[in-house]
Every structure is written in structure tokens, then in C-alpha cells.
BAPA-386500 format. One line per 2 residues: number of its first residue (from 1); their letters; for each residue x negated, y, z negated of N, C-alpha, C. Coordinates in pm, whole numbers, plus 32768, in hexadecimal, padded with zeros to 4 digits. Layout:
<nodes>
NUM = A = X/Y/Z/X/Y/Z/X/Y/Z; ...
</nodes>
This chain:
<nodes>
1 = ME = 7FAE/7F88/8000/8000/8000/8000/7FAA/807E/8000; 7F40/807A/7FB2/7EE7/80EF/7FAA/7EA1/8107/802F
3 = KT = 7E7C/809B/8075/7E3B/80AA/80F7/7E9A/80EA/815C; 7F16/80C5/8157/7F79/80FE/81B2/7F89/8194/819A
5 = IR = 7F8E/81BD/811E/7F9C/824B/80FD/7F21/8297/812A; 7EAB/825F/8116/7E2F/82A0/8142/7E2C/82AE/81DA
7 = RL = 7E53/8247/8220/7E55/824D/82B2/7EB7/82B7/82E3; 7F2C/82BC/82A2/7F90/831E/82C8/7F5D/83AC/82AF
9 = LF = 7F1E/83C2/823D/7EE5/8446/8220/7E76/8468/8282; 7E23/8408/82A6/7DB8/841E/8307/7DF2/8447/838E
11 = II = 7E5B/8404/83B9/7E9A/8425/8439/7ED6/84B0/8435; 7F16/84D3/83C7/7F51/8558/83B9/7EE5/85C4/83BE
13 = VL = 7E74/85AB/837A/7E06/860C/837C/7DCF/861A/8409; 7DC0/85AC/8452/7D90/85B3/84DC/7DED/8605/8534
15 = VL = 7E6E/85ED/8529/7ED0/8636/857A/7ECA/86CC/855B; 7EC5/86EF/84DC/7EBF/877C/84B6/7E3C/87BC/84E3
17 = TF = 7DCF/8772/84DF/7D4E/87A7/8509/7D4F/87C7/859E; 7D84/876A/85EF/7D89/8783/867F/7DE6/87F7/86A0
19 = AA = 7E55/8803/8659/7EB0/8873/8670/7E6B/88F7/864C; 7E1F/88F8/85DF/7DD8/8971/85B6/7D6B/8995/861B
21 = CK = 7D29/8931/8653/7CBF/894B/86B6/7CF9/8991/8731; 7D6D/8966/875E/7DAA/89A6/87D2/7DCD/8A37/87B3
23 = KI = 7DFD/8A51/8739/7E1E/8ADA/8714/7DA1/8B31/8710; 7D33/8AF9/86DF/7CB5/8B44/86D9/7C84/8B65/8766
25 = VR = 7C8A/8B04/87BF/7C5F/8B1A/8849/7CB5/8B84/888B; 7D38/8B7F/8875/7D91/8BE4/88B0/7D74/8C6F/8878
27 = AI = 7D4D/8C76/87F8/7D2F/8CF8/87BB/7CAC/8D31/87F0; 7C49/8CDB/8804/7BC6/8D09/8834/7BCA/8D29/88C9
29 = FP = 7C0B/8CD4/8916/7C10/8CE4/89A7/7CA0/8CFB/89D3; 7CCD/8D77/89D2/7D56/8D93/89FC/7D67/8D7A/8A91
31 = SM = 7DE2/8D70/8ABC/7DFB/8D56/8B49/7DD3/8DCF/8B9D; 7DB4/8DB4/8C1A/7D8C/8E1D/8C77/7DF9/8E2C/8CE0
33 = DE = 7E1E/8EA6/8D00/7E7E/8EC0/8D69/7E34/8EF1/8DE4; 7E4C/8EB0/8E53/7E0F/8ED8/8ED1/7E7B/8F13/8F2A
35 = TV = 7E59/8F7C/8F71/7EB9/8FB9/8FCC/7EB3/8F75/9054; 7F26/8F64/908D/7F31/8F25/9110/7F50/8F92/9174
37 = PD = 7F0C/8F94/91E6/7F28/8FFD/9249/7FB8/8FF5/927D; 7FEF/9069/929B/8077/906D/92D1/807C/902B/9359
39 = IQ = 80EB/8FEB/9372/80FF/8FA4/93F1/8176/8FE4/9438; 8163/9007/94B5/81D1/903B/9506/81F7/8FD3/956C
41 = VT = 8276/8FB1/956D/82A7/8F4A/95C8/8312/8F89/9620; 8304/8F76/96A2/8369/8FA5/9700/83BF/8F2D/9728
43 = LP = 843E/8F34/9707/8499/8EC7/9727/84D9/8EE3/97AF; 84D8/8E80/9806/8517/8E95/9889/85AF/8E9A/987C
45 = AV = 85EC/8EE1/98D6/867F/8EE7/98D8/86B5/8E60/9904; 8714/8E2D/98B9/874F/8DAB/98DA/87DA/8DC6/9913
47 = PF = 87F3/8D9D/9992/8874/8DBD/99D0/88E8/8D6D/9996; 88CB/8CFF/9952/8936/8CAF/9914/8902/8C7C/988D
49 = VP = 895D/8C57/9839/8939/8C23/97B5/894D/8B8C/97B6; 88DF/8B3F/97A9/88EE/8AAE/97AA/892D/8A7D/9727
51 = PQ = 896E/8A0A/9729/89B0/89D8/96B0/894D/89A5/9646; 88D3/8986/966C/886F/8956/960C/8800/89BC/95FC
53 = EM = 87AA/89A4/959A/873A/89FF/9583/86D9/89FA/95F8; 8691/8A67/9609/8635/8A72/9679/85AB/8A9B/9646
55 = SL = 8545/8A50/9668/84BE/8A6F/963B/8485/8AE5/9687; 8446/8B40/963D/8409/8BB5/967C/8370/8BAC/967B
57 = GS = 833B/8B37/965D/82AB/8B25/965C/8273/8B2E/95D0; 81F0/8B31/95C5/81AE/8B38/9542/813C/8B9C/9547
59 = YT = 810D/8BC0/94D3/809F/8C1F/94C6/8038/8BE5/9467; 7FBA/8BEA/948B/7F50/8BB8/9436/7EF5/8C2B/940F
61 = AH = 7EDA/8C35/938D/7E81/8C9D/935A/7E0D/8C5A/9310; 7D97/8C91/931F/7D20/8C5A/92DE/7CEB/8CBE/9278
63 = FN = 7CC8/8C8C/9201/7C90/8CDE/9197/7C10/8C9F/9167; 7BAD/8CEF/914A/7B31/8CBD/9110/7B3F/8CC6/9078
65 = LD = 7B7E/8C61/903C/7B96/8C62/8FAC/7B14/8C5A/8F5E; 7AB0/8C19/8F95/7A30/8C0D/8F4F/79F5/8C96/8F32
67 = SN = 79F6/8CEE/8F96/79BD/8D74/8F7F/7A14/8DC5/8F20; 7A99/8DB1/8F24/7AF0/8DF8/8EC7/7AD8/8DCB/8E37
69 = IR = 7AC5/8D49/8E23/7AAB/8D15/8D9C/7A24/8D46/8D6B; 79BE/8D43/8DC1/7939/8D74/8D99/793E/8E08/8D74
71 = AS = 7989/8E57/8DC1/7992/8EE7/8DA4/79DD/8F00/8D22; 7A45/8EB3/8D07/7A94/8EC7/8C8D/7A4B/8E97/8C0F
73 = TN = 79ED/8E3A/8C1E/79A5/8E04/8BA9/7913/8E31/8BA5; 78F2/8E97/8BF3/7868/8ECB/8BFA/7803/8E5E/8C20
75 = GS = 7829/8E06/8C7A/77D0/8D9F/8CAC/77BC/8D28/8C50; 7806/8D21/8BE1/77F5/8CB2/8B82/7836/8C31/8BB2
77 = FD = 78A4/8C3C/8BFB/78ED/8BC6/8C27/7908/8BCE/8CBC; 7922/8B59/8CF8/7946/8B54/8D85/79BC/8AF5/8D96
79 = IS = 79DE/8AD5/8E11/7A55/8A84/8E2E/7A4A/89F8/8DF4; 79D3/89C6/8DD8/79C5/893F/8DA3/79FC/8933/8D15
81 = YV = 7A0C/89A3/8CCF/7A43/89A1/8C48/7ADC/89A8/8C45; 7B1A/89BE/8CB8/7BAB/89CD/8CBF/7BEB/8944/8CC8
83 = SS = 7C4B/892C/8C6F/7C90/88AB/8C72/7D1C/88B7/8CAE; 7D58/892F/8CAB/7DDB/8941/8CE8/7DEF/89D3/8D0F
85 = IK = 7E44/89E7/8D71/7E64/8A6D/8DA1/7EFC/8A76/8DA9; 7F35/8ADF/8D71/7FC5/8AF6/8D78/7FDF/8B69/8DD6
87 = IK = 803E/8B57/8E2E/8061/8BBE/8E8F/80E8/8BF7/8E69; 80EB/8C7B/8E53/8169/8CBE/8E33/81A4/8CF6/8EB2
89 = V = 8224/8CE5/8EC2/8268/8D17/8F3A/82C3/8D87/8F13
</nodes>
């Protein structure tokens, strides 16, 4: 019984430690907002409205995130330290 309680306490301490580590990392390294260039799209006049959706193509944009991360961290970190990226729309 005592071993079970110790194991449970150990697991709880581990979970709380990992949660605290994430909070510390977020406090030290806040998120970075990058500006995206404005896009102008000219839509052709459609003489009729089709009953289904119609694809208008796609747009691809390239960003050098490595240089942005280096600039934001004064060269201390690069893209290899990034584990996830969130895109806000």
C-alpha cells in the first residue's frame, strides 16, 4: 500500500513539474507575431452562378522563419529549437 502511494505521489510530482516547465518556457520565450504581406486578388466576372463551389486557385507564400527566430532571440536560437508553430487567422 505504501509503495502505491509513493508511486502515485511521484507521478503527480512529475506531471506538475512538466506543467511548470511549459509555463516557464512560455514566460521566458513569448510568442512572436509575424506580419504577412497584403494580397490583392482580382476575381473574374462569372456570367452564371454554378450550383456547387468553384475553386479559384491557391496562393503560396514563403517565409524565412529561421532568420525571424534568430532576430527575435538575438541569435541564441534557430529553427531547430522550434517544436510547433501556431498560425492565427
